[in-house]
C-alpha positions in Angstrom: 74.2 83.7 101.0 75.8 85.6 98.1 72.8 86.0 95.9 72.2 89.6 94.7 69.2 91.6 95.7 70.5 93.9 98.3 69.0 92.1 101.3 70.6 93.4 104.5 70.9 89.7 105.7 73.3 89.0 102.8 75.4 92.0 103.7 75.5 91.1 107.4 76.5 87.5 106.6 79.4 88.7 104.5 80.6 91.0 107.2 80.3 88.2 109.8 82.5 86.0 107.5 85.1 88.8 107.2 85.2 89.1 111.0 85.7 85.4 111.3 88.8 85.5 109.2 90.6 87.5 112.0 90.7 84.5 114.2 91.4 81.9 111.5 94.4 79.6 112.3 95.5 76.2 111.4 96.6 73.5 113.9 99.4 72.2 111.7 101.5 73.3 108.8 99.4 71.0 106.5 96.2 72.7 107.6 97.8 76.2 107.2 98.7 75.4 103.6 95.2 74.1 103.0 93.7 77.3 104.5 96.0 79.5 102.3 94.8 77.6 99.3 91.2 77.8 100.3 91.5 81.6 101.0 92.9 82.1 97.5 89.9 80.4 96.1 87.7 82.5 98.3 89.3 85.7 96.9 88.6 84.5 93.4 85.0 83.6 94.2 84.5 87.0 95.8 85.9 88.6 92.6 83.3 86.7 90.6 80.6 87.9 92.9 81.8 91.5 92.7 81.7 91.2 88.9 78.2 90.0 88.8 77.0 92.6 91.2 78.9 95.4 89.3 77.1 94.4 86.1 73.7 94.2 87.8 74.3 97.6 89.4 75.4 99.2 86.1 72.4 97.9 84.2 70.0 99.0 86.9 71.5 102.5 87.0 71.5 102.9 83.3 67.8 101.7 83.1 66.9 104.2 85.8 68.7 107.0 83.9 66.9 106.0 80.7 63.5 106.1 82.5 64.5 109.6 83.9 65.0 110.8 80.3 68.8 111.0 80.4 70.1 111.1 76.8 71.6 107.9 75.6 75.1 109.4 75.2 75.1 110.4 78.9 73.7 107.2 80.4 76.2 105.4 82.7 78.0 108.6 83.8 79.1 108.2 87.4 78.3 104.5 87.5 82.0 103.3 87.4 82.9 106.0 89.9 80.4 104.6 92.4 81.8 101.1 91.9 85.3 102.5 92.4 84.3 104.1 95.7 82.8 100.8 96.9 86.0 99.0 96.0 88.1 101.7 97.6 90.1 102.4 94.4 90.5 105.1 91.8 87.8 105.9 89.2 90.1 104.7 86.4 90.4 101.3 88.0 86.7 101.3 88.7 86.0 101.8 85.0 88.4 99.0 84.1 86.8 96.7 86.7 83.3 97.4 85.2 84.6 96.6 81.7 86.2 93.3 83.0 82.9 92.5 84.8 80.8 93.0 81.7 83.2 90.7 79.7 83.1 88.0 82.3 79.4 88.0 82.7 78.3 88.4 79.1 81.1 87.1 76.9 83.4 84.7 78.7 81.3 82.0 80.5 84.1 79.4 80.9 86.4 81.9 82.6 83.6 83.2 84.7 82.8 79.6 85.9 86.4 79.1 86.9 86.5 82.4 88.7 83.3 81.6 90.5 84.6 78.3 91.6 87.9 79.8 92.8 90.0 77.9 90.3 91.6 81.0 88.7 92.5 84.4 90.1 91.0 87.7 89.2 94.3 88.8 87.7 94.6 85.8 85.5 91.0 86.3 84.2 91.9 90.0 83.7 94.9 89.0 81.5 92.6 86.8 79.3 90.1 89.7 79.1 92.8 92.2 78.2 94.4 90.1 75.5 91.0 89.5 73.8 89.7 93.0 74.1 90.0 93.7 70.3 88.1 90.6 69.2 84.4 90.3 68.3 82.1 88.8 70.9 81.9 85.5 69.0 85.7 85.3 68.7 86.2 86.1 72.3 83.8 83.4 73.3 85.8 81.0 71.0 89.0 81.8 72.8 87.3 81.4 76.2 86.0 78.0 75.1 89.3 76.8 73.8 91.3 77.8 76.9 88.5 76.8 79.3 89.8 73.3 80.1 93.5 74.3 80.7 93.0 77.7 82.2 93.3 76.7 85.9 96.7 75.1 85.3 98.2 77.9 83.2 100.5 80.7 84.5 100.0 84.4 83.8 102.5 84.4 80.9 101.0 81.2 79.4 97.6 82.7 79.4 98.8 85.9 77.7 100.7 84.0 75.0 97.9 81.5 74.3 95.3 84.3 74.1 97.4 86.4 71.7 98.1 83.3 69.6 94.4 82.3 69.3 93.4 85.9 68.7 95.9 86.2 65.8 94.6 83.0 64.3 90.9 83.9 64.6 91.2 87.5 63.5 94.6 88.6 62.1 93.4 92.1 61.7 92.9 92.4 65.4 96.7 92.4 65.9 96.9 95.5 63.7 94.0 97.2 65.5 95.6 96.4 68.8 99.0 97.9 67.8 97.2 101.0 66.4 95.3 101.4 69.6 98.4 100.9 71.7 100.2 103.7 69.7 97.2 106.0 70.5 97.9 105.5 74.2 101.5 106.8 74.1 102.2 109.1 77.0 104.7 110.4 79.5 104.2 110.0 83.2 106.0 111.1 86.4 106.0 109.4 89.8 108.1 109.8 92.9 111.2 107.7 93.5 113.2 107.3 96.7 115.9 109.8 97.8 114.5 112.9 96.2 114.4 111.3 92.7 111.5 110.8 90.2 110.7 108.3 87.5 110.0 110.0 84.2 108.5 107.3 82.0 107.7 107.4 78.3 105.3 104.9 76.8 106.3 104.9 73.1 105.9 102.8 70.0 108.8 100.4 69.9 110.6 102.1 67.0 110.5 105.5 68.6 111.6 104.1 72.0 114.5 102.2 70.6 115.6 105.3 68.5 115.4 107.6 71.5 117.5 105.3 73.7 120.0 104.7 70.9 120.5 108.4 70.4 121.1 109.0 74.1 123.5 106.0 74.3 125.4 107.2 71.3 125.9 110.7 72.7 127.0 109.2 76.0 129.6 107.0 74.2 131.0 110.1 72.4 131.3 112.1 75.6 132.9 109.2 77.5 135.4 108.8 74.7 136.2 112.6 75.0 137.0 112.2 78.7 133.7 113.0 80.4 133.9 111.8 84.0 130.2 111.0 84.4 128.8 107.6 84.2 126.9 106.5 81.1 123.5 106.6 82.9 124.2 110.0 84.3 125.1 111.4 80.9 122.0 109.9 79.3 119.8 111.3 82.0 121.4 114.8 81.8 121.2 114.8 77.9 117.5 113.9 78.1 116.8 116.8 80.3 118.9 119.2 78.2 117.4 118.2 74.9 113.8 118.2 76.1 114.1 121.6 78.0 116.5 123.3 75.5 118.9 124.2 78.3 122.7 124.2 78.1 123.0 122.2 81.3 120.6 120.0 83.2 120.6 121.9 86.6 119.5 125.2 85.0 116.2 124.0 83.5 113.2 126.4 83.5 111.1 124.3 85.9 108.8 125.3 88.7 109.1 123.2 91.9 106.6 123.9 94.7 108.6 123.3 97.9 106.9 123.9 101.2 108.9 123.9 104.4 109.0 125.8 107.7 111.2 128.9 108.1 113.2 127.1 110.8 114.0 124.1 108.5 114.9 126.4 105.6 117.6 128.2 107.7 118.8 125.1 109.4 117.4 125.8 112.9 115.4 122.5 112.8 115.3 119.4 110.7 111.6 118.9 110.0 111.0 117.5 106.5 109.5 119.7 103.8 107.1 118.8 101.0 107.4 119.0 97.2 104.1 119.1 95.4 103.7 116.0 93.2 106.6 114.2 94.9 105.9 114.1 98.7 108.0 114.6 101.8 111.6 115.6 101.4 114.3 115.7 104.1 115.2 119.2 105.2 118.8 118.8 104.3 117.8 117.6 100.8 115.6 120.7 100.4 118.4 123.0 101.4 120.7 121.3 98.9 118.0 121.7 96.2 117.8 125.5 97.0 121.5 125.7 96.9 121.8 123.9 93.6 119.2 126.2 92.1 121.2 129.3 93.2 124.4 127.9 91.9 122.8 127.2 88.5 121.6 130.7 88.2 117.9 129.9 88.4 116.1 132.6 90.4 114.3 131.7 93.6 110.9 133.1 94.3 109.5 133.1 97.8 105.8 133.3 98.5 104.5 133.4 102.1 101.6 131.1 102.9 99.5 131.2 106.1 99.5 127.9 107.8 98.9 126.4 111.2 101.9 126.0 113.6 101.5 122.2 113.2 102.1 122.5 109.5 98.9 120.7 108.6 96.7 123.4 107.2 96.7 126.4 104.9 94.6 129.4 105.7 92.0 130.0 103.0 91.6 132.6 100.3 88.3 133.8 98.9 87.0 135.3 95.6 83.8 136.9 94.5 84.1 135.4 91.1 82.2 132.3 89.9 85.3 130.8 88.5 88.4 130.2 90.7 91.1 132.8 90.0 94.7 131.5 89.4 95.9 132.3 92.9 93.1 130.4 94.5 93.5 127.4 92.1 97.2 127.3 93.1 96.1 127.4 96.7 93.8 124.4 96.2 96.5 122.4 94.4 99.0 123.1 97.3 96.4 122.2 99.9 94.9 119.1 98.3 98.0 117.8 96.5 96.0 115.2 94.5 92.3 114.7 93.5 90.2 114.8 96.6 87.9 111.9 95.6 88.8 109.1 98.0 91.3 106.6 96.7 91.7 108.5 93.4 95.2 110.1 93.7 95.1 111.4 90.1 96.7 114.8 89.4 94.4 117.8 90.0 93.0 119.3 86.8 89.9 121.2 87.9 89.2 123.6 90.8 85.8 122.5 91.8 83.0 124.0 94.0 82.1 121.5 96.6 78.6 123.1 96.7 78.1 124.2 93.1 78.0 127.8 92.1 74.5 127.1 90.7 73.4 126.4 94.3 75.0 129.6 95.6 78.2 127.9 96.7 80.9 130.5 97.2 84.2 130.7 95.3 86.4 130.1 98.3 89.1 127.8 99.7 86.5 126.4 102.1 84.1 125.6 99.3 86.8 124.6 96.9 88.5 121.3 96.2 91.0 120.0 93.6 89.6 117.2 91.4 90.8 115.3 88.3 88.7 115.7 85.2 87.0 112.3 85.5 85.9 112.8 89.1 84.6 116.3 88.3 82.5 114.9 85.5 81.2 112.0 87.6 80.2 114.4 90.3 78.0 116.4 87.8 75.8 113.3 87.1 72.4 113.2 88.6 72.1 112.2 92.2 75.6 113.2 93.3 76.1 115.9 96.0 78.8 117.1 98.4 79.1 119.2 101.5 81.9 120.8 103.5 82.2 119.2 106.9 85.3 121.2 108.0 86.4 124.4 106.3 90.1 124.0 107.3 90.1 127.5 108.8 89.2 126.5 112.4 90.1 123.7 114.7 86.8 121.9 114.3 86.8 118.5 112.7 89.5 115.9 112.4 92.8 117.6 112.8 91.2 120.9 111.8 91.9 120.1 108.1 89.5 120.7 105.2 87.0 117.9 105.0 84.3 117.1 102.4 81.5 114.5 102.4 80.6 113.0 99.0 77.1 111.4 98.6 76.4 109.1 95.7 73.1 108.4 94.0 72.6 105.3 96.1 72.9 107.3 99.3 76.4 106.1 100.3 78.7 108.7 101.8 82.5 108.9 101.6 84.6 111.5 103.5 87.7 113.1 102.1 90.1 115.0 104.4 92.8 117.2 102.9 96.3 115.9 103.6 98.5 117.8 106.1 100.7 120.4 104.4 103.8 118.8 105.9 103.4 115.0 106.5 106.0 115.0 109.3 103.6 117.2 111.3 100.5 115.1 110.8 100.2 114.1 114.4 101.0 117.4 116.0 98.4 118.5 118.6 99.1 122.3 118.3 96.5 124.2 116.2 97.6 127.8 116.8 97.5 129.9 113.7 100.8 131.6 112.6 102.5 132.5 109.4 104.8 129.4 109.5 105.5 128.0 106.1 107.1 129.2 102.9 106.2 128.0 99.4 109.5 128.1 97.5 109.1 128.2 93.8 112.1 127.5 91.6 111.6 129.0 88.2 113.7 130.5 85.4 112.9 134.0 84.3 
């Protein structure tokens, strides 16, 4: 049933099996536990099948690209992105899955056998794959063989410890290489947190991380001893902002925050939530407090009027005669799309992309523009990919009248992407009248 080959019968049988799960139920608690266990094994076996199919797909695509004369350095471009779309996840995770699949199929037969039989989970197999990534193929197979018998009975932490220990014994230099590689991946990230807060996270080498924390803690101790009424955590957070931005006080930092809200909400006539680019919805009262705090700190407030629909779901387009998107139009695309428009990606927008390429006479306009991350833009440029605009976002046609794009992959599969509503709270509004109804409020220091 699950053999590869692309036969429609196999796909239909899998879909029938999925449908059957909707009515699955046990007659007793014992049977329910048995079913839960069996379904866990089914998930693992399905992961093994996905891994095999992913490797077969990648090898087939690369062979086809080679036959078409694609240079060796460019072969495989867009393959992981297609796998990611099929798995309904981001291109980054699709690339990781393809790497995992190659390791399972070609380098770790014992683990693959356990996964196929449903004896270990995909995550546990991923841990083993991750912890042996710096080893040679022969050493990796040795670790796989040594852990093969005990793997089904080991926990996640046990697998990680055992794999690291065996790796260090087989190839001590791999520990150094792994540490060096980890240091190369140091970065800072930002993600939303509840209650109009954000998580600013730094992934640092251990010595630098400890030193940074110790310096903030020491400064907090000094201020508390001097009578500062703030808590230790508050002082450390404020000091971090002040030292990174160079400002005298944390509230007066030279940042730019794109806040979109209706005129009525801004003046307090209604309480519809606003939207902060890169964060998400924000309560109208919180938005007004944010504006007030900016004014009190001395940071100037810039107002820029945007044309939107009354329901707060769409921005009216801009257009340019240039081949490259001008800055104002790039800003428009970022505000409209909020994150990379490739389905399930959610990465920050890095490129303003022509849906229909400029080389095919695609106009430089909001209707033919979309925000993409760098990886998705590069994948889209591979052979066999195409895209078209289904709804321009300037009329009421299409779902909710919002901008909509259809992406077609080299295998002929299509995936639709709809721009999110400008204001999430107005997602379901039925009114599509056009008015000047929203303000982008940008907080920035001179």
